N, C-alpha and C positions, 0 to 999 in steps of 0.2 A: 513607065516602069511601075510594077506593083510588088509589094512586099510578099504577097502570097506566092507569086511566081519565083521569087528569090528563095523562099522556104522550100518550095517544091524542087527547085534546082539542086539545092544542097541535100535534100532528102534522097535524091537520086545519085548522090555522091559526086556531082560535078563541081568544078572549081568556079568560085564566084569572081567576077571582075572587080576591079577597084571602084568602078562606077556603082556597081550593085552594093558593095560594102559601104561606100559613102552614102548612098541613098538610105540604107538601113540606119546608119548612125545619125545622119541628119534628121531622119524621121523620128528616131528615138528622142532626140533633143527637142523637137518642136511638137511632139506628141501625136504626129500623124501616123506613126507606127506605134501600136499599142503594146503594152507589156506582155500580153498573152501571145502576141505574134513574135516578139523577141524571144520569149521563152521557148516557143516552138522551133525557132531558128537555132537557138543555143543547143537544144537537144539534138537537132540534126547535125550540128557541128561535132558534138560529143560522139555521135554514132558514126559519122562519115569522115571526120577529120578535116584538116586544111593543109594545103601545101605552103611552102615558104613564102611565096608571093602573096597568097591570101592572108597569111598570118601577119606579114609585114604591113600589108594594106590596112588590116584591122587595127594594128598598133598605131599607124599614122592617122587613121580616121578618128580613133579615140583621142589621140594626142591633139588633133586639130579641133576637137569639140570644146576646148577651153583655151586658156592663155598659156603661152610658152614664155618662160623667163629668158629675156635677152641678156646674155652674159658677154656680149661682144666688147663692152667697155671695161671688162676685167683683163688686165695684162697677163699674158702667159697662157699656158695650157690649163684648161679647167678639167679636173679629174673628179670622178665620182665612183662610189662602190655601192653595191646592193647585196644584202644578205637575205636569203629566203626564210630566215628566222629559225629560232631554236630556243633552248633553255640556257640561261646564263650568258647569252651572246651580247657581250658589252664591247665587242671589237671596235665599233665606230669611235668610242671615246678614247681608245688607245691609238688606233690606226690614223685617225684624222690629224692629230698633232704630229705624228711621225712623218707624214708626207708633207705637211705644211712647213715643218721645221727645215725641210730639205728644199723648199722653194716651189713646190707644187701648189696650185690654187684649188682648194676643195670647197665647192659650193654645193652643199648637200641638203636635200629635203628628205625628212624621215617621217616615220609613222608612229602610231601608238600601238600598245599591245592589246591582244584579244585572245582569250583562252589561255593556254599554258605558255604561249609565246610572248616574251616581253617586248616592249616598244622603246626605241631609243629616246623618244620625246619624254616619256614618263620617267625614264632614268635621269635625263638632264633636268627635268623639273623638280627632282628631289633636291637639287642644289638651291639653297635659298636665294630667291630673286631671279633665277634664270628665266629668260623670256624667249619662247620659241616662235613668237609672232613678230616678224619684221616686215616692213614694206620692201618692195622690190629694190628701191634705191638704197635703203639701209643694208639690205642683203649684199648688194654689189659693192657698196662702199666698205663694208666690213671685210669682204674677201680681198679687196684691193689693199686694205690697211694691214691686216694681220695674216692673210693667206687662207683663212677658213671661216665658214659660218655654217651652223646646223639649225634648221628651222623646220616648222611643220608645213605640210602641203596646204595650199590655199583652197578655198571652195571653188575658185575659178579654174583650178588645175584639173584637167582630165575628168570633167563631170560625167562623160559617157561611161567611163570605167566604173565610177561609183554606182551608177544605175544598174549596169550589167552585173557587177559583182553582187549587188543585193538580190538580183533575180536568180543568179546562179546558186546562191546560198540556200534558196528555198525551193529550187526546182531540180535538185540532184544533178547539177551540171557543172560542179566545181572541178571534177577530175578530168580535165581535157588539157593536154599539153599546149595546143594552139591558144586556147583561151587564157591559160595561166601565163604563157610567154608573152602574149600581146598585152595582157594587163600589166605585168611587171615592166616591160619595155616602154609602154606608153608613158608610164609615170617617170621612168628614168630619162627618157628623151625630153620630157616636159621641163626637166631641171636645166636643160641647156648646156650640159657639159660636153667636152670634146671626147673624153674617153670614159669608159665604164668598166669596172671590174665586178663580176658577179661571183658571190660566194654561195654556191648551191649546196645545201646541206642534205645529207642522207642519214637515215637511222631512226631509232625509236623516238627521238625528240624533234624530228624534222617532218616537213610536209611530204617530202619524197622518202619512201621507206628504204629503198635499195640504191646501191651505187649506180646500177644500170639506169634506173628511172631518173636519178639526179643528173647523170651524164646526158641522157636524152633531152631533158629539159634545157640543160646548159647549151647543148649544141643547137637547139631550136632558137634560143635567144641570141646566140652568136651569129647564126644565119640571118636573123632579122637585122642585127647590127651591120653585117656585111652588105646586106641588100640595101640598107639605108646609108652606106658609106660612113659608118661609125666604127671607131676603134673599140671593140668589145672583146674582153677575155673572161675566162671563168675558172674558178677553182671548185673542185668537188671535195667537200670536207665532212668530217665525221661528227655526227650529233647522236651517237649511241650512248653518250653520257653528257652531262652538262658541261659547257665550256667554262674552264676555270673552276673556281670553288664556290663562288657567290651566286645566289639566285635571289633577286629582289632589288628594288630600284636604288636606294641609297647604298646598300651593300655592294652593288655592282659598280657604283661610282667610286666607292672606297677601293675596290679591287683594281679598277682602272688606274687610279692615282698611284697605288702601290706598284702596279706594273710599270708605269712611267718612271718610277723611282728604282727600277731594277729589282723589284721584290715580287714580281708576278709569277703565277703558275706557268709551268713550261709550255702547256698546250696553247694558252692564250698568247704568250710571248712569240712562239713559233708562227702561229697563224698570222699575227699582226705584222711581224717582220717580213714574212714572205709576201703578204698582201701589199705592204708598202713597197717592197722591191719591185713587184709587178707594176704597180701604179707609177712609180718613179721612172721605170723603163717606158711605160706607155706615154708618159709626158715628155720623154726625150731628155730628162734630167740625168738619168743613169743609162749608160751605154748597153748594159745587160741587166737581167734580173738579179744576177749574183752581185753586181756592183750596187744595185739598189738596196739589196738586203743589208750589205755592209754599211751603207749610208744610214739606213734605218736603225741598225744596231748602235751606230755611233750617236745618233740623236737621242736614243734611250739612255746610253751610257753617260753622256755629258749633260743630261738634264735639259737640253734645248727643247725637246718635245714636251717635257713637263711644263716648262715656262710658256710654251705655245698653248697648252691646255689652259693655263691660268689666264692667258690673254683672251682666249675664247670665252671663258666664264665671265670675266669682267666686261668684255665687249657686249655681251648679251644680258647684262644687268645682274649677274650673279655675284655671290660673295667669293672673291678670289682667295680669301684666307683659308678656304677649305683645303687647298693644296698643302698647306702646312699644318692644319689642325682638323683632322678628320672628325673630331667630336662635334664640329659645327653642323654636320649632316644630321638629318632626322634619326632618332634612336628609338627603339621599341621599349615598351614598358617592362617586358619580361625577356629573359634569356635563359633557355633550357638546353642543356647538353644531353643528348642521348648516347648511351654507351652501347658498344657492340655486344650482341648476345652470343656471338660465335667467334671462333678463331679460324683464320684461313686467309686465302687470297681473295680479293674482291674480283669476282668474275664478271659481274654486270651491275650497272646502276641504271634503272629505268628513268631516263631524262623526262619523258612525258609525265610520268607519275609524280616526280618531284616538282615539275612545273605546275601540275594541277594542285598539289598540296600547298604550294606557295601561293597560288591564286586563292585558295580557300582561306589562307591567313589574311588576305587582302592585298597581296603584292601584285595581283593581276585582276582582270575584269572578265566576267562571263558574257557581258553585253556592253555595247559601246557607251551606254549611259551611266555605267557604274563608276564610282570614284575609286581612286587608288590610295592605298596606305603606303607611303614611301618608305617607312621605317622597317617594315616586317620582311621576313624572308628566311632563307636557309644558307648555311655555310658548311661545305663538305670538309670533313677532316681527312678523308681518304678518297682516292680515285681508283679507277679500274686498274688491276694488276698490283695494287699495293697490298702488303700483308698487314693484318690487324689481329691483335689478341682480344679475346673476350674481356670486356670491362674497359677497353680503351675507348676514347672519344670516337664516335662515328659521325655525328652531325650536330650542328648547333642550330637551334630554332630561335628566331627573333619574333616575338609575338606580343600582341596587345590584349588578347583574350585567352582564357583558359584553354588548354589543349584536351580534347576528349581522348579516351582510351582507344576508340575506334580509329581516330585520325592518326595516333601514334602507331597503332598496329599496321595501318596502311603504309605508313612511311617505312617501317621495317621491311615490308614485303617488296620494296623497290630495290633492295639489295640481294644479290645472289653471291654465294661464297663457293670457293673451290679449295680442295685440299692440295691440288697441284698448282704450280706456278702458272700464271696466266700471261699469254702473249698479248700485249696491248696493240691495238690497231693505231696506225699513225693518224694524226689530226688531219693531214692533207693527203687525200687519196690520189688526186690527179690535178694537173693544171692544163687547161685547154687554150 
């Protein structure tokens, strides 16, 4: 078998066998297949596509390139969720304790932020002392003990995906549904969970711009799960404005805690309760999604999920007192409130623009090597469809450096106003 023949086969639009895909990935790992050959094959895949069997085989080949966490010693059904990312997406910090408080076991591996999309690990690390690096045994013991653990992916996990992703980034081969789906599913399968809920976002602040594109990606990933006998479901959710009101690491932890105290924004509350309902149904704890939603709402109302979040923080070395005293989280040097220049209904808020501006404050990173400033970020006073008068608070900026006039002007351009009332799109478009 030769890699050049595999490239030629895919160039002609023919389906690759599992043996051919494994030969490619094995060669990628032992350097017998060169980066330029992988780049050629990636471009052929972008142009000619892959069927479900090929995409599933690629996910499995990437999965088997590294270590898989064995969660068999954890009692109960192991649940997991994955979001395709967005601006202000702090749902993991709310959703995880909601499902754990109801008896599900959540063993989650999360990532860091890059560009305008925030990372769960960065948000958790804004909590003083929180440790995202656990051994496999510590990870398992913690899930058995308190029902949940959230840590970073290890270097040994899905190394082929890391190599392929780096090549895709520099060869214009990112926008391929099979490659995107195989990448996501290989990482989710490596975590060893029994069930997976996918939150596939669409809109200005999301990777997939349209509902149709998000749904197509979700269906490909569900097909991979079915092909591999995994319980996979998906939600298609709106990222045409930031999720909740906070953008920035410590600010999002604060909003997550307030949400668990029944003081959260309606879009975040709805997303997390419905997500929890689906996951509890997947785990067999709730007989229906509707029953699962009620269980989640109860865990939020009686503070059992809040206490579960405190347990998570303490178990991973963090200061659990933050649950009662939000001032213990990092705070910025300056706080600036911008007032609205116009009166009217908020027609649109460009999530990607606000994410980019928050990154420029230091809340995100343009490259993987950059440091994060946990304290800085943005807090929205109004959301889409809200009415605002000129001179009222529009947005609060938490910053450590002076703000330039150009930066402030750019922030104002992220908002569009309407004289007429605006119909707000629901946060959840569809559940698959």
